[in-house]
C-alpha positions as CSV (number, residue, x, y, z in Angstrom):
1,M,1.4,15.5,-34.8
2,L,-0.5,13.9,-31.8
3,N,-3.2,11.5,-32.8
4,Q,-6.8,12.2,-32.1
5,R,-7.2,9.4,-29.5
6,Y,-4.2,10.6,-27.5
7,C,-5.5,14.2,-27.5
8,W,-9.0,13.2,-26.3
9,G,-7.4,10.9,-23.7
10,L,-5.2,13.7,-22.5
11,I,-8.2,16.0,-22.1
12,A,-10.0,13.3,-20.1
13,S,-7.0,12.9,-17.9
14,L,-6.6,16.7,-17.3
15,M,-10.3,17.0,-16.5
16,A,-10.2,14.1,-14.1
17,N,-7.3,15.7,-12.3
18,L,-9.1,19.0,-12.2
19,I,-12.1,17.4,-10.7
20,A,-9.9,15.7,-8.1
21,G,-8.3,19.0,-7.3
22,T,-11.7,20.3,-6.1
23,H,-11.5,17.9,-3.2
24,C,-15.2,17.0,-3.4
25,Q,-16.4,13.5,-3.0
26,A,-16.7,12.1,-6.6
27,Q,-19.5,9.8,-6.0
28,S,-22.0,8.8,-3.2
29,I,-20.1,7.1,-0.4
30,S,-21.2,7.1,3.3
31,L,-19.5,6.2,6.5
32,V,-21.1,3.1,8.0
33,G,-19.0,3.1,11.2
34,R,-15.6,2.7,12.8
35,A,-13.9,0.3,15.2
36,S,-10.4,-0.1,16.7
37,L,-8.0,-2.6,18.1
38,S,-6.1,-1.8,21.3
39,P,-2.4,-0.9,21.0
40,T,-1.6,-3.3,23.8
41,A,-3.5,-6.3,22.4
42,T,-1.6,-9.5,21.6
43,D,-1.9,-11.7,18.5
44,L,-2.3,-15.4,18.3
45,S,1.3,-16.3,17.6
46,G,2.0,-17.7,21.0
47,E,5.3,-15.9,21.1
48,T,6.4,-14.6,24.5
49,A,10.0,-13.4,23.8
50,L,10.9,-9.7,23.9
51,Q,12.5,-8.0,21.0
52,E,15.6,-5.8,21.2
53,D,13.7,-2.7,22.2
54,G,11.6,-4.7,24.8
55,T,8.5,-5.0,22.7
56,P,6.8,-8.4,23.0
57,Q,7.0,-10.5,19.8
58,N,3.2,-11.1,20.1
59,Q,2.2,-7.4,20.3
60,L,-0.6,-6.8,17.8
61,G,0.4,-3.7,15.9
62,G,1.2,-2.3,12.5
63,L,-1.4,-4.6,10.8
64,G,-3.1,-1.7,9.0
65,S,-0.2,-1.6,6.5
66,G,-2.3,-3.8,4.2
67,I,-5.7,-5.5,4.2
68,A,-7.4,-7.8,1.7
69,W,-10.9,-9.4,1.8
70,L,-10.8,-13.1,1.5
71,G,-13.7,-13.2,-1.0
72,T,-16.4,-14.6,1.2
73,G,-18.0,-13.8,4.5
74,D,-16.5,-11.2,6.8
75,R,-12.9,-12.4,6.9
76,Y,-9.9,-10.3,5.9
77,V,-6.2,-10.8,6.0
78,M,-4.0,-8.0,7.2
79,I,-0.2,-7.5,7.1
80,P,1.9,-5.8,9.8
81,D,5.0,-4.1,8.4
82,R,8.6,-4.7,9.7
83,G,7.7,-4.3,13.3
84,P,8.7,-1.7,16.0
85,G,11.8,0.4,15.8
86,D,11.8,1.1,12.0
87,G,14.0,-2.0,11.2
88,A,15.9,-2.0,14.4
89,T,14.3,-5.2,15.8
90,S,14.1,-8.8,14.8
91,Y,10.3,-8.8,14.5
92,R,9.1,-12.1,12.9
93,C,7.1,-11.1,9.9
94,R,3.5,-12.5,9.8
95,F,0.0,-11.9,8.6
96,Q,-3.1,-11.7,10.7
97,V,-6.7,-12.9,9.9
98,V,-9.5,-10.8,11.2
99,E,-13.3,-10.8,11.0
100,I,-15.0,-7.5,10.3
101,P,-18.8,-8.0,10.3
102,V,-20.7,-4.9,9.0
103,D,-24.3,-4.2,9.7
104,P,-25.4,-0.6,9.1
105,A,-28.6,-1.1,11.0
106,A,-26.9,-2.4,14.2
107,S,-26.2,-0.2,17.3
108,E,-22.6,-1.2,16.7
109,P,-22.4,-1.4,12.9
110,V,-18.7,-2.4,12.7
111,K,-16.8,-4.9,14.8
112,V,-13.3,-6.3,14.5
113,R,-12.0,-9.7,15.9
114,L,-8.7,-11.4,15.5
115,V,-9.0,-15.0,14.5
116,G,-5.6,-16.1,13.3
117,T,-1.8,-15.4,13.1
118,H,0.6,-16.9,10.6
119,F,4.3,-16.4,10.2
120,L,6.0,-15.7,6.9
121,T,8.9,-18.0,6.0
122,N,11.2,-18.6,3.0
123,D,11.0,-21.9,1.1
124,K,13.1,-23.6,3.7
125,G,10.9,-22.6,6.6
126,V,13.1,-19.8,8.0
127,N,11.3,-16.8,9.2
128,Y,11.5,-13.4,7.5
129,V,12.3,-10.6,9.9
130,G,12.0,-6.8,9.9
131,R,15.5,-6.1,10.9
132,S,17.2,-3.9,8.3
133,T,20.6,-5.5,8.5
134,Q,19.4,-9.0,7.5
135,F,20.3,-8.7,3.8
136,N,22.7,-10.8,1.7
137,T,24.7,-8.9,-0.8
138,S,26.3,-12.0,-2.4
139,Q,23.0,-13.8,-2.7
140,P,20.2,-11.3,-2.5
141,S,17.5,-14.0,-2.9
142,N,18.6,-15.5,0.4
143,S,18.0,-12.2,2.4
144,L,15.7,-12.6,5.3
145,R,14.9,-8.9,5.8
146,M,11.4,-8.0,4.8
147,D,9.1,-5.0,5.2
148,P,5.6,-6.1,4.2
149,E,3.4,-3.2,3.0
150,G,0.7,-4.7,0.9
151,I,-1.2,-8.0,0.7
152,R,-3.7,-9.5,-1.7
153,A,-5.4,-12.9,-1.5
154,T,-6.0,-15.2,-4.5
155,K,-9.0,-17.4,-5.0
156,S,-6.9,-20.5,-4.4
157,G,-6.0,-19.3,-0.9
158,S,-2.5,-18.1,-1.5
159,Y,-1.2,-14.6,-0.9
160,F,0.9,-12.0,-2.7
161,I,2.8,-9.6,-0.5
162,A,4.7,-6.4,-1.4
163,D,8.1,-6.0,0.3
164,E,9.3,-2.4,0.6
165,Y,12.9,-3.3,1.2
166,G,13.5,-5.1,-2.2
167,P,11.3,-3.8,-3.5
168,S,9.8,-7.2,-4.4
169,V,6.6,-9.1,-4.6
170,R,6.5,-12.5,-3.0
171,H,4.0,-15.3,-3.4
172,F,3.1,-17.3,-0.3
173,D,0.9,-20.3,0.3
174,G,-1.9,-20.3,2.7
175,S,0.3,-21.1,5.7
176,G,2.8,-18.3,5.0
177,K,5.6,-20.3,3.2
178,L,7.2,-18.8,0.2
179,I,6.2,-20.1,-3.2
180,Q,8.1,-17.7,-5.5
181,V,9.6,-14.2,-5.8
182,L,8.4,-12.3,-8.9
183,P,11.0,-10.6,-11.1
184,T,11.4,-6.9,-10.2
185,P,12.6,-4.6,-13.0
186,K,16.2,-3.5,-12.3
187,K,15.3,0.2,-12.3
188,Y,13.6,-0.3,-9.0
189,E,16.4,-1.9,-7.2
190,I,19.3,-0.1,-5.4
191,Q,22.8,-1.3,-6.0
192,F,24.2,-1.0,-2.5
193,P,21.8,-2.0,0.3
194,S,22.5,-1.0,3.9
195,G,21.1,-1.4,7.3
196,S,21.1,2.4,7.6
197,P,18.4,4.2,5.5
198,E,20.8,7.2,5.0
199,Q,23.3,4.9,3.3
200,E,20.8,3.7,0.8
201,L,20.3,7.2,-0.6
202,P,22.6,9.3,-2.9
203,P,25.5,9.5,-3.4
204,R,25.9,5.8,-2.5
205,N,22.9,4.9,-4.7
206,L,22.0,6.9,-7.7
207,S,19.1,4.8,-8.9
208,G,16.3,2.6,-7.5
209,R,13.7,3.1,-4.8
210,Q,14.2,5.6,-2.1
211,A,15.0,4.2,1.4
212,N,11.7,3.1,3.0
213,R,9.8,4.3,0.0
214,G,9.6,1.1,-2.2
215,W,6.5,-1.0,-3.1
216,E,4.0,0.4,-0.6
217,G,0.8,-1.0,-2.1
218,L,-0.4,-4.0,-4.1
219,A,-3.6,-4.8,-6.1
220,L,-4.7,-8.1,-7.8
221,S,-7.2,-8.2,-10.6
222,G,-10.5,-10.1,-10.1
223,D,-9.3,-13.0,-12.3
224,D,-6.1,-13.3,-10.3
225,R,-4.1,-12.6,-13.5
226,K,-2.6,-9.2,-13.0
227,L,-0.7,-7.6,-10.1
228,F,-0.3,-3.9,-9.6
229,A,2.4,-2.5,-7.3
230,I,2.8,1.2,-6.5
231,L,5.8,3.0,-5.1
232,Q,5.3,5.2,-2.1
233,S,7.5,7.9,-3.8
234,P,9.4,8.5,-7.0
235,L,12.5,6.5,-7.8
236,I,15.8,8.2,-7.2
237,Q,16.6,8.5,-10.9
238,D,13.1,9.9,-11.5
239,G,14.0,13.1,-9.7
240,G,12.7,12.0,-6.4
241,L,15.3,13.9,-4.3
242,N,17.2,17.1,-4.4
243,A,20.9,17.6,-3.7
244,Q,20.1,17.5,0.1
245,N,18.2,14.3,-0.3
246,K,14.9,16.0,0.5
247,R,11.8,14.7,-1.3
248,V,10.8,16.9,-4.3
249,G,9.5,14.6,-6.9
250,T,5.8,13.9,-7.8
251,N,6.1,11.3,-10.6
252,V,5.4,7.9,-9.1
253,R,5.4,4.6,-11.1
254,I,2.8,1.9,-11.0
255,W,4.1,-1.6,-12.1
256,E,1.6,-4.0,-13.8
257,H,2.7,-7.6,-14.0
258,D,0.8,-10.4,-15.9
259,L,1.1,-13.6,-13.9
260,V,0.4,-15.7,-17.0
261,T,2.6,-14.2,-19.6
262,S,5.2,-12.5,-17.3
263,K,4.8,-9.3,-19.4
264,S,4.8,-6.1,-17.5
265,R,3.9,-2.4,-18.1
266,E,4.4,0.8,-16.0
267,F,2.2,3.9,-15.7
268,L,2.8,7.4,-14.4
269,Y,0.8,8.4,-11.3
270,Q,1.2,12.1,-10.3
271,L,1.1,13.1,-6.7
272,E,-0.9,16.2,-5.8
273,D,2.1,17.5,-3.7
274,K,5.8,16.6,-3.2
275,S,5.0,16.0,0.5
276,H,2.5,13.3,-0.3
277,G,3.1,9.6,-0.8
278,C,1.1,6.6,-2.0
279,S,0.1,4.1,0.7
280,E,-2.0,1.5,-1.1
281,I,-3.7,0.4,-4.3
282,E,-6.8,-1.7,-4.8
283,W,-8.3,-3.2,-7.9
284,V,-11.9,-2.2,-8.8
285,S,-12.4,-3.4,-12.4
286,P,-10.3,-3.7,-15.5
287,N,-8.2,-0.5,-15.8
288,R,-9.7,1.0,-12.7
289,L,-8.0,1.1,-9.2
290,L,-8.2,3.0,-6.0
291,V,-5.0,4.7,-4.6
292,I,-4.5,6.0,-1.1
293,E,-2.5,9.3,-1.3
294,R,-1.7,11.1,1.9
295,D,0.6,13.5,3.7
296,G,2.8,12.5,6.7
297,K,1.0,14.6,9.3
298,P,-1.0,13.3,12.3
299,G,-4.1,14.7,14.0
300,S,-5.1,18.3,13.4
301,E,-2.0,18.9,11.4
302,A,-3.1,16.5,8.6
303,K,-4.2,18.2,5.4
304,A,-4.4,15.3,2.9
305,K,-5.7,11.7,3.6
306,R,-7.5,10.8,0.3
307,V,-8.4,7.9,-1.9
308,Y,-8.3,8.5,-5.6
309,D,-10.1,6.5,-8.3
310,I,-7.7,6.1,-11.2
311,D,-8.2,4.9,-14.8
312,L,-5.4,3.2,-16.8
313,T,-7.4,3.1,-20.1
314,H,-5.5,5.8,-21.9
315,A,-2.3,5.9,-19.8
316,T,1.0,5.4,-21.6
317,D,3.3,2.5,-20.9
318,I,6.4,4.1,-19.5
319,S,8.4,0.9,-18.9
320,S,11.0,1.9,-21.6
321,L,11.7,5.2,-19.8
322,E,14.7,4.7,-17.5
323,K,14.3,8.2,-16.1
324,L,11.4,10.6,-15.4
325,P,11.5,14.4,-14.7
326,S,11.0,15.3,-11.1
327,T,7.7,17.0,-11.9
328,G,5.6,17.5,-14.9
329,I,4.5,15.2,-17.7
330,P,7.3,13.9,-20.1
331,A,6.7,14.6,-23.7
332,G,4.4,12.0,-25.4
333,V,3.4,10.5,-22.0
334,Q,-0.1,10.4,-20.7
335,P,-0.4,9.7,-16.9
336,V,-3.2,7.8,-15.3
337,A,-6.5,9.7,-15.0
338,K,-7.5,10.3,-11.4
339,R,-10.5,11.7,-9.6
340,L,-11.3,12.0,-5.9
341,F,-13.0,9.0,-4.5
342,L,-13.0,9.8,-0.8
343,D,-11.5,12.6,1.4
344,L,-11.2,11.2,4.9
345,L,-10.8,14.7,6.3
346,A,-14.0,16.0,4.8
347,P,-15.9,17.9,7.5
348,E,-19.1,16.0,6.9
349,L,-17.5,12.7,7.9
350,G,-16.5,14.0,11.3
351,L,-13.3,12.0,11.4
352,A,-10.7,14.8,11.3
353,G,-9.2,16.0,14.6
354,D,-6.4,15.6,17.1
355,Q,-6.7,11.8,17.2
356,F,-6.8,11.1,13.5
357,P,-3.9,8.8,12.6
358,E,-1.0,9.8,10.5
359,K,-0.7,6.5,8.6
360,I,-3.8,5.6,6.6
361,E,-2.3,2.6,4.8
362,G,-4.8,-0.2,4.1
363,I,-7.8,-0.3,1.9
364,A,-9.9,-3.3,0.8
365,L,-13.2,-3.7,-1.1
366,G,-15.3,-6.1,0.9
367,P,-18.6,-7.9,0.5
368,V,-21.8,-6.4,-1.0
369,L,-24.4,-5.3,1.6
370,P,-28.1,-6.4,1.3
371,D,-28.9,-2.9,-0.2
372,G,-26.4,-3.4,-3.0
373,R,-23.7,-1.2,-1.8
374,R,-20.1,-2.4,-1.5
375,V,-18.2,-2.4,1.7
376,V,-14.9,-0.3,1.7
377,V,-12.6,-0.9,4.7
378,I,-9.8,1.5,5.4
379,A,-7.2,0.8,8.1
380,S,-4.4,2.6,9.9
381,D,-0.9,1.5,10.7
382,N,-0.1,2.4,14.3
383,D,3.6,1.6,14.0
384,F,3.3,-0.6,17.1
385,K,2.9,2.5,19.3
386,K,1.6,1.6,22.7
387,D,-0.6,4.6,22.9
388,E,-2.2,4.5,19.5
389,P,-4.9,2.0,18.4
390,T,-5.3,0.5,15.0
391,E,-8.3,2.3,13.4
392,F,-10.8,0.9,11.0
393,Y,-13.1,3.1,9.0
394,V,-15.9,1.3,7.1
395,F,-17.7,2.9,4.2
396,A,-20.4,1.8,1.8
397,T,-20.8,2.8,-1.9
398,K,-22.3,1.7,-5.2
399,L,-19.3,1.4,-7.5
400,D,-20.4,2.6,-10.9
C-alpha cells in the first residue's frame, strides 16, 4: 500500500502538471526589454585564423548556449557551444564575459556589451575544441573534443561547465584551465564514441546519451554545494528512440551531485511532448529549479518555448533504475512537480513571429532591481549563423 506522504506528493505533482498544461503564466512576470548581438561581431580572443569551413575563429556566435550571473553588478559569463559546422570544425572552446545593464525606466532598458574572452584548456594548457573526431578511446580523459552547453559560476570565481559530448561536467579556474572532471554515472556514457552522430546511435550503442543530446543544462545551488545537470533528451536505454532511431521518449533524467560528499541522486523530468527537449536548468532555491523546455521549430513554426518551475521536494531518487519506460511514470516513482513559469510565445509578450529564434538555450537569474523584482535573462544560441543575431530577452519577477 502506498504511504500517505507519497499519495499527497503524487497528487501535488499531478496538479502541478495540470496547471502547467494550461499554458498560462504561473506568476507575475513582465518583459523589461530585449537586446541582441550582431551575428558578424567578433570576440576579444585576438584570433584571426579561419576554421575548416571558412568561419573566423573570432566570430562571436553560439554564446547563448549557457549564461550565468557572476553574483555582483551587471556581469555575466556565457558559453558558446562547439562552434560552427556541428562538430566539423576545430573551433577553440571558450567562454565570454558580458555586461547586461538593466534599467526598466530607461529609453533603452537592456544593453549588452562584450568585455572578455577566455579559452578553455585541459590541465596541461591544451585547448579544447569542438571537432567531433577529437576523442581518445584508449584514454577518454585525454580527449580534447568538447561541446559546452551549460555554465555556472562559483563564489570563488571558478566555473562548472556541462559538456554534451561526454556527457561530463568539468570544473575550470577563472582563466579557463581545467581543475577537475566530475565522475559521470556510467549509465549516461556511450560505449563506442564516433565522429559521426549516426554512429553513436543504435545498434552500435544500446545505452547512454543520444548523439548531441547529452548534458544540455547545468545549475549550481546558492551555497555552491550541489550541481544539477539535465539531459536534452531521454537516454537510449530509457526508450528515447524507436527502431528507426526517431525520438519517441519523454522521460528525461536530472542528475544531482553533491560536491562535498560526492553522493548523487537522479530525478525524473517528463517532457510535455516527444518532440521537445530540455535546454537549460537554473537554481532558484533548495529543491526548486527552472527548466527551459522547447520544440525544435524556428519563427512562426514554433509552438513551445517555455520555462517550467520544478520542485524536487517529493520526487523519487531514480538513480538505482538502469532503465525507464519510453513514456509514463514507472511504478513507485514520483517525477518532479512542474508548473509553467514563462511562455515566451504568449501573445501578450509580443515576441512570437517569423524572426523568433529556434534555440532558446540560456537562462540566468540576475540581480535584484530597486523595486525588489529579480532579473531573469534568457538568451538564444544562433549556431554561428551569419544572418541570425544572438537574442537577449530580459524579464523581471518577484520569486515567491
